[in-house]
Rosetta silent file (secondary structure, phi, psi, omega in degrees, C-alpha in Angstrom):
SEQUENCE: XXXXXXXXXXXXXXXXXXXXXXXXXXXXXXXXXXXXXXXXXXXXXXXXXXXXXXXXXXXXXXXXXXXXXXXXXXXXXXXXXXXXXXXXXXXXXXXXXXXXXXXXXXXXXXXXXXXXXXXXXXXXXXXXXXXXXXXXXXXXXXXXXXXXXXXXXXXXXXXXXXXXXXXXXXXXXXXXXXXXXXXXXXXXXXXXXXXXXXXXXXXXXXXXXXXXXXXXXXXXXXXXXXXXXXXXXXXXXXXXXXXXXXXXXXXXXXXXXXXXXXXXXXXXXXXXXXXXXXXXXXX
SCORE:     score description
SCORE:     0.000 S_00000001
   1 L     0.000  138.627 -178.157  105.501   34.927   83.098 S_00000001
   2 E  -142.358  133.268  179.898  106.127   38.656   83.604 S_00000001
   3 L    57.527   33.265  179.882  103.724   41.547   83.329 S_00000001
   4 L    76.237    6.148 -178.710  100.971   39.120   82.289 S_00000001
   5 E  -119.235  138.349  177.578  102.932   37.878   79.287 S_00000001
   6 L   -93.812  147.437 -175.215  104.573   34.502   78.802 S_00000001
   7 E  -125.742  147.797  178.706  108.005   34.299   77.194 S_00000001
   8 E  -110.285  132.952  177.989  109.853   31.691   75.167 S_00000001
   9 E  -102.872  127.649  175.489  113.599   31.240   75.505 S_00000001
  10 E  -109.477  134.070 -174.050  115.565   30.057   72.462 S_00000001
  11 E  -129.310  119.869  179.604  119.020   28.621   73.075 S_00000001
  12 E  -113.730  101.483 -178.489  121.607   27.916   70.375 S_00000001
  13 E   -90.927  108.583  178.512  124.599   26.027   71.800 S_00000001
  14 L  -101.578  178.583 -179.516  127.439   26.239   69.263 S_00000001
  15 L   -70.572  -26.928 -177.683  130.980   25.006   69.395 S_00000001
  16 L  -111.663  -41.277 -177.650  132.317   28.492   70.263 S_00000001
  17 E  -131.116  157.276  169.566  129.382   30.529   71.595 S_00000001
  18 E  -114.568  125.389 -177.136  125.964   29.987   73.133 S_00000001
  19 E  -112.744  137.246 -178.692  123.308   32.422   71.997 S_00000001
  20 E  -120.334  140.381  175.312  120.036   33.118   73.797 S_00000001
  21 E  -134.412  141.378 -178.762  116.944   34.861   72.455 S_00000001
  22 E  -112.246  127.003 -179.085  113.761   35.952   74.239 S_00000001
  23 E  -126.480  147.017  168.363  110.400   35.950   72.442 S_00000001
  24 E   -71.723  132.327 -175.021  106.872   36.696   73.534 S_00000001
  25 H   -57.745  -40.508 -175.074  104.915   33.436   73.432 S_00000001
  26 H   -72.093   -6.466  177.535  101.956   34.940   71.574 S_00000001
  27 H  -132.762   18.908 -175.552  104.300   36.045   68.762 S_00000001
  28 L   -70.329   96.211  178.607  107.043   33.426   68.959 S_00000001
  29 L  -160.568  164.831 -175.381  107.788   32.862   65.255 S_00000001
  30 L   -61.802  -26.261 -179.532  110.526   33.512   62.747 S_00000001
  31 L   -68.702  -16.814 -177.483  108.826   36.667   61.532 S_00000001
  32 L   -98.040  136.329  173.242  109.411   38.246   64.941 S_00000001
  33 L   -78.279  150.208  176.443  112.763   39.588   66.091 S_00000001
  34 L   -63.394  146.368  174.778  113.764   38.578   69.652 S_00000001
  35 L   -63.967  -33.154  178.061  112.928   41.006   72.419 S_00000001
  36 E  -159.163  154.845  176.427  116.482   40.628   73.693 S_00000001
  37 E  -132.878  159.966  178.631  119.558   38.484   72.991 S_00000001
  38 E  -152.100  148.223 -178.746  122.595   37.400   74.967 S_00000001
  39 E  -135.614  133.190  175.354  125.808   35.503   74.108 S_00000001
  40 E  -128.093  163.342  177.466  128.230   33.592   76.294 S_00000001
  41 E   -75.726  138.511  178.285  131.299   31.465   75.571 S_00000001
  42 L   -73.726  123.515  177.313  130.682   27.734   75.167 S_00000001
  43 L   -79.162  156.320  177.809  132.453   25.794   77.967 S_00000001
  44 L   -69.289  -29.512  176.489  134.262   22.554   77.193 S_00000001
  45 L  -152.339  157.952  179.330  132.187   20.840   79.931 S_00000001
  46 L  -163.127  148.579  172.414  129.453   21.839   82.352 S_00000001
  47 L   -93.850  165.084  178.481  127.140   20.325   84.929 S_00000001
  48 H   -61.147  -39.815  179.807  123.393   20.869   84.993 S_00000001
  49 H   -65.065  -41.567  176.820  123.774   22.942   88.171 S_00000001
  50 H   -63.884  -41.217  179.550  126.460   25.108   86.564 S_00000001
  51 H   -63.867  -37.835  178.228  124.303   25.546   83.489 S_00000001
  52 H   -66.826  -36.273  176.850  121.384   26.580   85.691 S_00000001
  53 H   -66.680  -42.560  177.377  123.495   29.188   87.466 S_00000001
  54 H   -65.489  -36.643  178.707  124.663   30.651   84.171 S_00000001
  55 H   -62.900  -35.714  178.814  121.096   30.569   82.932 S_00000001
  56 H   -63.442  -39.702  179.816  119.956   32.628   85.912 S_00000001
  57 H   -70.869  -37.289  178.469  122.468   35.351   84.971 S_00000001
  58 H   -64.831  -41.386  179.037  121.432   35.181   81.325 S_00000001
  59 H   -60.722  -40.848  176.826  117.765   35.558   82.335 S_00000001
  60 H   -64.093  -40.537  179.047  118.621   38.680   84.370 S_00000001
  61 H   -65.875  -44.263  179.598  120.545   40.134   81.413 S_00000001
  62 H   -61.555  -44.479 -179.164  117.709   39.402   78.978 S_00000001
  63 H   -62.525  -43.094 -179.823  115.129   40.935   81.289 S_00000001
  64 H   -64.057  -43.104 -179.707  117.234   44.066   81.756 S_00000001
  65 H   -63.619  -33.724 -178.690  117.873   44.420   78.029 S_00000001
  66 L   -86.910    0.032  179.180  114.139   44.058   77.319 S_00000001
  67 L    71.919   31.548 -177.089  113.302   46.644   79.959 S_00000001
  68 L  -100.973  120.904  175.517  111.446   44.152   82.176 S_00000001
  69 L   -77.718  148.149  175.284  111.347   44.745   85.952 S_00000001
  70 L    86.929  179.213 -176.412  111.486   41.728   88.238 S_00000001
  71 L   -77.705  141.764  179.923  112.502   38.107   87.741 S_00000001
  72 L  -107.822  119.819  177.336  112.020   36.512   84.374 S_00000001
  73 L  -121.482  110.820 -175.463  110.891   32.871   84.229 S_00000001
  74 L   -67.125  147.767  178.364  110.331   31.590   80.706 S_00000001
  75 L   -77.439  -27.944  179.990  107.195   29.564   79.958 S_00000001
  76 E  -161.968  171.354 -177.694  109.080   27.255   77.604 S_00000001
  77 E  -145.978  153.643  172.431  112.381   26.877   75.777 S_00000001
  78 E  -124.580  123.627 -175.179  113.734   25.543   72.478 S_00000001
  79 E  -113.195  128.259  167.877  117.270   24.133   72.521 S_00000001
  80 E  -115.649  126.593 -177.114  119.644   23.609   69.602 S_00000001
  81 E  -139.372  120.871  179.763  122.936   21.991   70.599 S_00000001
  82 L   -99.327    1.404  177.378  125.723   20.893   68.253 S_00000001
  83 L  -110.160   99.593 -173.881  127.937   19.699   71.141 S_00000001
  84 H   -50.425  -41.283 -177.024  126.540   16.295   72.255 S_00000001
  85 H   -66.275  -20.999 -177.679  128.219   16.365   75.685 S_00000001
  86 H   -97.989   -7.416 -176.218  126.518   19.667   76.521 S_00000001
  87 H   -65.655  -48.774 -177.113  122.974   18.828   75.432 S_00000001
  88 H   -63.214  -47.843 -179.893  121.831   16.977   78.577 S_00000001
  89 H   -58.306  -43.615 -177.989  123.158   19.572   81.111 S_00000001
  90 H   -70.517  -36.990  178.000  121.516   22.468   79.260 S_00000001
  91 H   -64.295  -42.548  177.907  118.249   20.569   78.727 S_00000001
  92 H   -63.324  -42.856 -179.651  118.139   19.731   82.430 S_00000001
  93 H   -64.436  -41.736  179.873  118.917   23.333   83.455 S_00000001
  94 H   -67.265  -38.113  177.461  116.203   24.627   81.120 S_00000001
  95 H   -61.818  -33.739 -179.993  113.703   22.074   82.425 S_00000001
  96 H   -82.793  -14.206 -178.212  114.349   23.257   85.957 S_00000001
  97 H   -99.150  -37.255 -176.492  114.072   26.926   84.966 S_00000001
  98 L   -83.614  151.889  176.683  111.079   26.934   82.606 S_00000001
  99 L   -84.956  -15.862 -176.812  107.482   26.477   83.740 S_00000001
 100 L  -126.092 -146.989 -172.894  106.568   24.509   80.603 S_00000001
 101 L   -74.600  153.371  169.490  108.054   22.330   77.924 S_00000001
 102 E  -119.080  115.129  178.821  111.621   22.279   76.701 S_00000001
 103 E   -94.221  140.706  177.305  111.901   21.296   73.067 S_00000001
 104 E  -117.086  125.274 -178.073  115.186   19.946   71.648 S_00000001
 105 L   -70.474  121.332 -177.802  115.807   20.238   67.943 S_00000001
 106 L   170.900 -171.144  179.512  116.431   16.772   66.580 S_00000001
 107 L   -54.935  134.529 -179.410  114.699   13.643   65.300 S_00000001
 108 L   100.336  -19.328  178.031  110.984   13.637   66.182 S_00000001
 109 L   -86.632  130.178 -179.534  110.552   17.412   66.216 S_00000001
 110 L   -72.057  136.360  178.750  108.251   18.716   63.508 S_00000001
 111 L  -110.538  -16.349 -177.595  109.896   21.234   61.164 S_00000001
 112 L    69.337   15.914 -173.900  106.994   21.934   58.788 S_00000001
 113 L  -137.466  125.459  174.182  109.549   21.544   55.971 S_00000001
 114 L   -63.433  144.466 -177.902  110.247   18.617   53.618 S_00000001
 115 E  -126.074  119.734  176.417  113.835   17.385   53.865 S_00000001
 116 L  -107.567   89.947 -176.907  115.639   15.657   51.000 S_00000001
 117 L  -145.483  141.042 -177.143  118.794   14.386   52.704 S_00000001
 118 L   -51.136  -47.528  176.523  120.261   10.887   52.753 S_00000001
 119 L  -134.188   96.696 -177.391  120.016   10.754   56.545 S_00000001
 120 H   -56.299  -26.017 -178.480  118.009   13.663   58.032 S_00000001
 121 H   -66.873  -18.097  178.816  119.297   12.743   61.514 S_00000001
 122 H   -78.273  -16.066 -175.831  122.763   13.902   60.388 S_00000001
 123 L   -72.068  126.499  178.243  121.631   17.498   59.875 S_00000001
 124 L   -61.742  143.794 -177.309  122.819   19.775   62.644 S_00000001
 125 H   -63.909  -27.990  176.305  120.012   21.415   64.638 S_00000001
 126 H   -70.493  -33.886  177.164  121.381   24.883   63.894 S_00000001
 127 H   -66.847  -38.931  176.672  121.204   24.130   60.161 S_00000001
 128 H   -62.490  -46.493 -178.712  117.534   23.088   60.580 S_00000001
 129 H   -61.692  -41.775  177.986  116.757   26.253   62.508 S_00000001
 130 H   -59.781  -46.953 -177.287  118.431   28.398   59.867 S_00000001
 131 H   -65.588  -42.261  178.482  116.539   26.727   57.054 S_00000001
 132 H   -61.690  -45.752 -179.262  113.171   26.968   58.850 S_00000001
 133 H   -65.204  -45.368 -176.833  113.648   30.657   59.605 S_00000001
 134 H   -62.246  -42.788  179.610  114.882   31.518   56.117 S_00000001
 135 H   -65.516  -40.694 -179.536  111.956   29.832   54.437 S_00000001
 136 H   -66.814  -39.946 -174.198  109.449   31.473   56.789 S_00000001
 137 H   -90.509  -42.177 -170.536  110.904   34.983   56.500 S_00000001
 138 H  -107.918   -7.780  176.730  112.385   35.175   53.029 S_00000001
 139 L    85.859 -177.632 -179.120  110.401   32.582   51.132 S_00000001
 140 L  -121.776  139.581    2.240  111.442   29.837   48.740 S_00000001
 141 L   -81.330  167.338  174.421  113.891   29.313   47.150 S_00000001
 142 E  -161.890  165.561  179.215  116.638   30.796   49.296 S_00000001
 143 E  -129.120  138.291  176.185  120.203   30.198   50.435 S_00000001
 144 E  -117.503  136.495  170.916  121.603   30.657   53.957 S_00000001
 145 E  -113.671  121.014  178.989  125.261   31.224   54.861 S_00000001
 146 E  -116.609  116.224 -175.962  125.952   30.659   58.581 S_00000001
 147 E   -96.459  115.721  179.554  129.384   31.782   59.757 S_00000001
 148 L  -153.268 -143.739  175.329  130.640   30.025   62.910 S_00000001
 149 L   -58.874  -37.064  169.153  133.193   27.384   63.812 S_00000001
 150 E  -113.244  156.653  169.781  132.175   26.004   60.404 S_00000001
 151 E   -97.237  114.785 -177.233  130.901   27.922   57.419 S_00000001
 152 E  -109.214  139.329  171.674  127.588   26.336   56.443 S_00000001
 153 E  -120.338  121.005  179.507  125.611   26.964   53.286 S_00000001
 154 E  -111.242  142.314 -174.592  121.999   25.718   53.354 S_00000001
 155 E  -123.531  123.854  173.462  119.796   25.437   50.273 S_00000001
 156 E  -113.198  125.840 -175.845  116.016   25.558   50.174 S_00000001
 157 L   -84.279 -178.689 -173.528  114.529   24.954   46.741 S_00000001
 158 L   -63.314  -19.650  178.838  111.585   26.618   45.016 S_00000001
 159 L   -92.716    2.988  179.073  109.159   24.109   46.607 S_00000001
 160 L    82.180   21.813 -179.036  110.353   24.968   50.089 S_00000001
 161 L   -99.340  135.157  172.947  112.328   21.740   50.523 S_00000001
 162 E   -74.158  115.613 -174.639  115.656   21.563   52.344 S_00000001
 163 E  -108.599    1.317  177.019  117.849   19.926   49.702 S_00000001
 164 E   126.309 -160.109 -178.510  121.269   19.993   51.396 S_00000001
 165 E   176.849 -153.714 -176.347  124.215   22.338   51.504 S_00000001
 166 E  -134.625  139.736  175.696  127.917   22.842   52.087 S_00000001
 167 E  -128.488  127.716 -178.674  130.031   22.587   55.250 S_00000001
 168 E  -139.637  163.903  176.071  133.556   24.066   55.331 S_00000001
 169 E   -61.887  141.763 -178.811  136.008   25.224   58.042 S_00000001
 170 L   -80.496  175.174 -175.977  135.023   28.577   59.500 S_00000001
 171 H   -56.953  -56.097 -176.596  137.014   31.798   59.508 S_00000001
 172 H   -65.972  -37.229  179.383  138.475   31.547   63.022 S_00000001
 173 H   -65.169  -38.651  176.323  139.106   27.826   62.664 S_00000001
 174 H   -62.551  -41.394  179.977  141.060   28.463   59.464 S_00000001
 175 H   -65.860  -42.191 -179.779  143.191   31.067   61.180 S_00000001
 176 H   -67.871  -40.860 -179.282  143.917   28.763   64.145 S_00000001
 177 H   -63.823  -37.381 -177.527  144.693   25.777   61.910 S_00000001
 178 H   -63.379  -45.651 -177.299  147.128   27.819   59.846 S_00000001
 179 H   -75.773  -31.260 -179.223  149.252   28.819   62.848 S_00000001
 180 H   -72.826  -29.347 -175.190  148.964   25.393   64.523 S_00000001
 181 H   -90.439  -18.716 -178.198  150.168   23.492   61.477 S_00000001
 182 L  -120.333  113.277 -171.615  153.045   25.835   60.562 S_00000001
 183 L   -59.934  -30.641 -174.199  155.556   26.419   63.362 S_00000001
 184 L   -93.679    0.081 -178.675  156.780   29.814   62.115 S_00000001
 185 L   -96.843  129.540 -178.580  153.363   31.288   61.529 S_00000001
 186 L   -77.507  168.404  171.337  151.869   33.417   64.373 S_00000001
 187 L   -80.453  136.981  179.256  148.288   33.445   65.571 S_00000001
 188 L  -132.855  150.323  171.946  146.289   36.275   63.997 S_00000001
 189 L   -77.423  129.435 -177.978  142.848   37.726   64.437 S_00000001
 190 L   -75.611   61.757  176.986  140.851   37.146   61.228 S_00000001
 191 L   -92.088  155.639 -176.485  140.079   40.824   60.619 S_00000001
 192 L   -66.721  128.890 -179.947  139.643   42.229   57.154 S_00000001
 193 L   -77.047  159.265  177.640  142.934   43.390   55.536 S_00000001
 194 L   -83.044  -18.966  177.110  143.218   46.758   53.822 S_00000001
 195 L  -149.523  162.430 -174.528  144.825   45.227   50.753 S_00000001
 196 L   -75.561  -43.893 -175.598  145.199   41.813   49.165 S_00000001
 197 L   -85.141  108.876  179.676  149.006   41.652   48.966 S_00000001
 198 L   -73.604  136.909 -179.599  150.347   41.410   52.473 S_00000001
 199 L   -98.600    4.021  170.536  153.565   43.268   53.217 S_00000001
 200 L  -154.532  172.477 -171.433  154.367   41.166   56.257 S_00000001
 201 H   -62.142  -41.876 -179.225  153.484   37.746   57.523 S_00000001
 202 H   -64.798  -42.757  178.307  150.488   38.829   59.619 S_00000001
 203 H   -63.467  -41.450  178.956  149.051   40.876   56.753 S_00000001
 204 H   -61.180  -40.249 -178.951  149.608   37.987   54.346 S_00000001
 205 H   -68.558  -43.249  179.104  147.846   35.589   56.738 S_00000001
 206 H   -62.480  -40.253  177.035  144.874   37.908   57.214 S_00000001
 207 H   -61.828  -45.283 -178.629  144.554   38.275   53.482 S_00000001
 208 H   -64.787  -42.034 -176.600  144.717   34.543   52.957 S_00000001
 209 H   -74.535  -52.316 -173.808  142.264   33.734   55.731 S_00000001
 210 H   -77.898  -52.746 -179.543  139.674   36.496   55.310 S_00000001
 211 H   -70.350  -29.811  172.957  139.828   37.209   51.583 S_00000001
 212 H   -63.875  -40.418  175.292  140.302   33.515   50.933 S_00000001
 213 H   -64.040  -41.236  176.874  137.069   32.880   52.824 S_00000001
 214 H   -62.030  -43.081  179.309  135.315   35.585   50.860 S_00000001
 215 H   -64.957  -39.349  178.974  136.534   34.094   47.559 S_00000001
 216 H   -62.787  -44.878  179.643  135.401   30.628   48.719 S_00000001
 217 H   -61.771  -46.086  178.335  131.944   31.924   49.612 S_00000001
 218 H   -61.389  -45.686 -179.151  131.583   33.741   46.280 S_00000001
 219 H   -66.764  -39.593  177.919  132.790   30.709   44.358 S_00000001
 220 H   -66.041  -39.774  176.900  130.580   28.290   46.265 S_00000001
 221 H   -61.842  -41.878  176.344  127.559   30.550   45.730 S_00000001
 222 H   -56.583  -47.918 -178.163  128.270   30.602   41.980 S_00000001
 223 H   -69.451  -40.129  179.142  128.334   26.795   41.900 S_00000001
 224 H   -62.706  -47.271 -178.258  125.311   26.367   44.190 S_00000001
 225 H   -64.836  -38.511  178.671  123.220   28.781   42.116 S_00000001
 226 H   -63.334  -41.158 -178.904  124.317   27.122   38.860 S_00000001
 227 H   -71.194  -36.234  177.148  123.321   23.711   40.202 S_00000001
 228 H   -64.298  -41.021 -179.725  120.003   25.028   41.510 S_00000001
 229 H   -70.197  -36.830 -177.351  119.149   26.497   38.092 S_00000001
 230 H   -67.923  -30.008 -176.840  120.267   23.290   36.289 S_00000001
 231 L  -101.439    9.529  179.817  117.995   21.159   38.513 S_00000001
 232 L    67.386   13.614 -178.596  115.089   23.668   38.475 S_00000001
 233 L   -75.007  -19.830 -174.601  115.528   24.201   42.231 S_00000001
 234 L   -86.724  -10.748 -176.076  115.941   27.948   41.805 S_00000001
 235 L    69.012 -155.260 -172.727  112.557   28.581   40.191 S_00000001
 236 L   -97.842  -31.135 -173.512  112.096   31.489   37.805 S_00000001
 237 L   -99.144 -159.060 -179.234  113.158   34.563   39.800 S_00000001
 238 L   -76.837  160.499  178.432  116.114   35.645   41.914 S_00000001
 239 L  -110.827  111.923  177.144  117.254   33.616   44.940 S_00000001
 240 E   -63.242  140.349  178.915  117.570   35.522   48.235 S_00000001
 241 E  -120.405  119.341 -177.192  120.855   34.862   50.020 S_00000001
 242 E  -110.144  135.976  178.790  120.880   35.380   53.793 S_00000001
 243 E  -120.178  139.385 -179.796  124.056   35.536   55.876 S_00000001
 244 E  -144.026  173.575  175.955  124.178   35.130   59.647 S_00000001
 245 E    97.182 -163.100 -174.097  126.637   34.265   62.386 S_00000001
 246 L   -63.152  130.343  175.478  130.061   35.574   63.403 S_00000001
 247 L    56.561   28.911 -177.379  131.218   38.695   61.502 S_00000001
 248 H   -59.307  -44.442 -176.704  128.305   38.323   59.048 S_00000001
 249 H   -65.736  -40.813 -177.863  128.026   42.076   58.400 S_00000001
 250 H   -65.444  -44.554 -179.953  131.769   42.525   57.850 S_00000001
 251 H   -71.123  -31.657 -179.369  132.006   39.632   55.393 S_00000001
 252 H   -62.060  -31.946 -178.666  128.754   40.574   53.623 S_00000001
 253 L   -70.737  -19.970 -176.821  130.433   43.868   52.658 S_00000001
 254 L   -98.135  -26.715 -176.717  133.273   41.935   50.990 S_00000001
 255 L   -70.864  142.175 -178.462  131.315   39.206   49.194 S_00000001
 256 L   -73.460  -29.973 -179.501  130.432   39.943   45.568 S_00000001
 257 L   -77.135  154.641  177.417  126.895   38.550   45.733 S_00000001
 258 L   -75.919  120.902 -177.218  124.018   40.566   47.192 S_00000001
 259 L  -123.683  150.733  173.113  123.400   39.319   50.738 S_00000001
 260 E  -107.242  121.110 -179.947  120.899   40.055   53.449 S_00000001
 261 E   -84.599  126.122  177.676  122.401   40.111   56.964 S_00000001
 262 L  -134.406   91.554 -175.663  120.178   38.522   59.622 S_00000001
 263 L   -63.840  -25.426 -175.704  122.047   38.236   62.940 S_00000001
 264 L  -103.612   18.074 -170.586  119.131   36.567   64.707 S_00000001
 265 H   -58.994  -46.719 -176.994  118.233   34.024   62.029 S_00000001
 266 H   -64.245  -44.302  178.089  119.021   30.864   64.060 S_00000001
 267 H   -61.967  -36.056  178.637  117.161   32.156   67.137 S_00000001
 268 H   -68.744  -35.197  176.253  114.220   33.115   64.955 S_00000001
 269 H   -64.434  -38.171  177.339  114.227   29.608   63.506 S_00000001
 270 H   -65.766  -39.432  177.205  114.051   28.136   66.972 S_00000001
 271 H   -64.688  -37.387  176.342  111.102   30.382   67.783 S_00000001
 272 H   -66.749  -36.602  176.811  109.369   29.195   64.608 S_00000001
 273 H   -65.148  -36.815  174.826  110.012   25.569   65.609 S_00000001
 274 H   -60.760  -46.474 -179.980  108.326   26.289   68.925 S_00000001
 275 H   -58.958  -46.219 -177.916  105.288   27.664   67.067 S_00000001
 276 H   -63.487  -34.549 -176.043  105.165   24.649   64.753 S_00000001
 277 H  -100.833    7.696  179.070  105.338   22.166   67.643 S_00000001
 278 L   -67.570  130.575  177.269  103.058   24.049   70.057 S_00000001
 279 L   -75.477  140.480  179.464  100.277   21.895   71.354 S_00000001
 280 L   -61.164  138.461  178.193   96.791   23.313   70.871 S_00000001
 281 L   -71.929  140.109  175.609   95.415   24.907   74.011 S_00000001
 282 L   -74.997  136.566  178.821   92.486   23.166   75.633 S_00000001
 283 L  -100.123    0.000    0.000   89.337   25.261   75.710 S_00000001
């Protein structure tokens, strides 16, 4: 607690980056933007003590960015982790740092959202957070595109039900795989090319990776929307499409469909999950 206000920490552990968001407890929900955010590189392994030391630095950075004097100790935390080996260390570190509960997104956590999936336990926690936030902020139906190590497309139908989605290799992963599998191809940064037809190998690779990803997203959206309309999942009006994750704004400018960029969508979803699972206060 700081300045008489309690704060909620949201933590999204991805394969490449770990993102942190700070929310005021009395307004911790998807409709609220985080007071501050921070991003660090995901380590291949970590101990609980190492995670706690990194967390202390993150807390200091969040407090500074939010203009808060003094030490920041969160009242509670919500953790999403797609790397199984890192879940326990981060949960332990958060438990030792927070004064209250640490929620982990997974089986048993209430989402407030019906899920039509063959095995709901298979759904990544980041996908759940994205879907929860998108439904809360943008309504139903809607589509989420999350750009990270993988490119995920999540679909929420007109009744507010998570009905599934698409998982494909992400932009950076595609670039790395291309150079790893072909001995004569160099490693390239997946930045947007100035033209489609590359005049050298690096330009050609950037075009293939970046514009190929754009074409895939546009094509997948066409097919997803067609299937939603055929199955009545799209309802009667337009379907909002939200994009988040790595380079979301840059890719949104290239994709043919109209997209809304929401850089904090996953963190906002975690805040909404905290609100949904908050125990009533005793009077």
